[in-house]
C-alpha positions, 0 to 999 in steps of 0.5 A, a space after each residue: 494471336 498466333 497466325 499460321 500460313 501454309 505456303 504452297 509450291 511457288 511457281 513462276 508461270 508463263 516464262 518459256 525458254 528453249 532447251 539448249 540440247 533438245 531445242 524444245 520449249 521448256 517452262 522455267 519455274 521456281 519451286 519452293 517446298 510446301 511448309 508451315 509458317 507460324 507467326 506469333 511475334 513482330 519479328 516473325 511477321 517481319 521475317 515473313 514479309 522479307 520472305 515474300 519480298 524475296 520470292 517476288 524479287 526472285 521471280 522478277 529476276 528470272 523474268 529479267 534474265 529471260 528477257 535479256 537472254 532472249 534479246 541477246 539472241 536476237 539479231 538487229 536488222 540493219 538499216 538500209 545503207 542509203 537510209 542510214 547515210 541520209 539520216 546521218 547527213 541530216 542529223 550531222 547537218 542540223 547538229 552543226 547548224 544548231 550548235 553554231 547558231 546557238 553559240 552566236 545567239 548566246 554570245 550576243 543575245 541582241 542578234 548582231 552576230 546573225 544580223 537579226 533584230 530582236 524585233 523579229 520576235 514581236 515581243 515574245 522574248 526580250 532577246 535571243 538568249 533563251 532561244 539560243 539555249 533551246 537551240 543549243 539543247 537541240 544541237 546536243 540532242 541531234 549530236 547524240 542521235 547522230 552517234 547512236 545511228 552511227 553506232 547502230 545502237 538499239 535506241 537509234 530510232 528513238 533518239 533520231 525521232 526525238 531529235 527531228 521531232 524537237 526540230 520540227 516543233 522548233 520550226 513550227 513555233 519559230 514560224 508562228 512567232 516570226 509570222 512569216 516564211 523565210 528562205 532559211 526555213 527551207 534551208 534548215 526545215 526541209 532536211 528535217 522533213 527528209 529526215 523523217 522520210 528515213 526515220 519512219 522506216 527505221 522506227 518500223 524496222 526496230 518494231 517490225 510487228 503486225 501492229 506497226 504495219 496496221 498503224 502505218 496503214 491507218 496513217 493513210 486514213 488519218 492523212 485524208 481526214 486531216 486534209 479534210 479537216 484543215 480544208 474546213 478550218 483554214 478557210 474560216 481564218 480568211 475573211 472573204 474567202 469562198 470555198 465554192 469560187 476560190 481554189 485551195 492553192 489560194 489559201 497558201 498564196 503569197 500575201 494570203 492571210 492564211 498562208 502560214 497556217 496552211 503550210 504548217 498544217 499541210 506538213 502533217 498531212 504529208 508526214 501521215 501520207 508518207 508513213 502510209 507509203 512506208 506501210 504499203 511497202 511493208 505490206 506488199 507480200 511480194 507484190 511488185 505493184 504494191 511496191 511501186 505504189 508505195 514508192 510513188 506515194 513516198 515520192 509524191 510526198 517528197 515533191 510536195 514538201 515544197 510546193 511553189 506558191 502562187 500569187 493572189 489573183 489580183 496580183 497576177 491580173 496586174 502583171 505581178 506574177 512570177 516564176 513561182 506561178 508557172 512552177 505552181 502549175 507544173 507541180 499541179 500537173 506532176 501531182 495529178 500524174 503521181 495520183 493517177 500512177 499510184 492509183 493504177 498500181 494500187 488497183 492492179 494489186 487488188 481485186 476486180 471491184 477495187 479496179 472498177 472503183 479506181 476507174 470510176 475515180 479516174 472518170 471523176 478526175 477527167 470530168 471535174 478536171 475539164 470543168 476546172 480547166 474551163 473556169 481557171 483562166 478567170 484567175 489570170 484576169 481576176 474574173 469571177 470563177 463561181 464553181 472553180 473551188 467546187 470542181 477542184 475540191 471534188 477531185 481532191 476529195 475523190 483522191 482522199 477517199 481513194 486513199 482511205 478505201 485503199 488503206 482499208 483494203 490493205 488492212 482487211 488483207 492483213 486481217 484475213 492473212 492473220 485469221 488464216 
């Protein structure tokens, strides 16, 4: 049977290009003369299919050419110098450590070169050969990320995030396998967290869109919800723990059965809150108060990357306390100070109702802070503190709720500007 097709004008729609002379936007199109195509054989049908494929590929070629031409005219915004230097230092430091450590583990899988017995892994691996090979891969990945950041390659954000993400997963899995926290985790793990401090703004810089700003601000809401979630989950893993009478810090106390799981889960809270801090900085709209609030949020996260742990209250009562217990109190006071400051500057940048809400939150801080102070001496002598956990958690909850309301207020502010 003979099949007849009438082919109309074929146009590549929706592709706009600037006219080099007038500067006006013009539509780039592909136009084909209307014609009749008669198919009465297999060869004709094959030619017709080839013709359709050609039109499709030709259209895609125009789109690709436009995208490439458009990207060539875009100037890549440079990463701030201090952020770039920190990121390069961390990637180079982690790459060197991974490559050296992996070489020692691969050469002697029994761990003798690093003075690590295989028993550390609790039977998960027979020796250190496979961990050494994984560590070597992470070393190569960090080296590659270092080169791309150094050359300001367009994929620097992706490789830096991939490299630091791989190291983050490595340390989480390693701590779970070893079932302990070691000072080496601070030596090699804290730089990874600091690396994320400068990688998050790099990602936002390479994708400087309204959607990215909204995502970063949403991280503030997610951070508070995450903290509430781990405060519900982790106590269930501590037999005999009372949410009403024991403090949150006792979940991560030295010797507590939930110390490792709390530390690992709390890291995600800090990363989400840090992303929110960068979101505040990208949403200042020229506001000095918001800029200071964003910087205070980031500084708060940096300080809390390491929180000196307290001892369990029975150890403190027996005279087993140490410097970390004193530093724990200092960190708590610094955290309260940062909370008050960032809330003050955040409130100053927004409307009257939000300022009144912030003042009410400060009142909650003072009231339940006093109640916490009254009961806290019972920790040192291992005496009952029937409501200490309640008072402390009300204060924490007030701050978490403030972060959520603050994030929503900033998101609404962006939405109003978008509408106008």
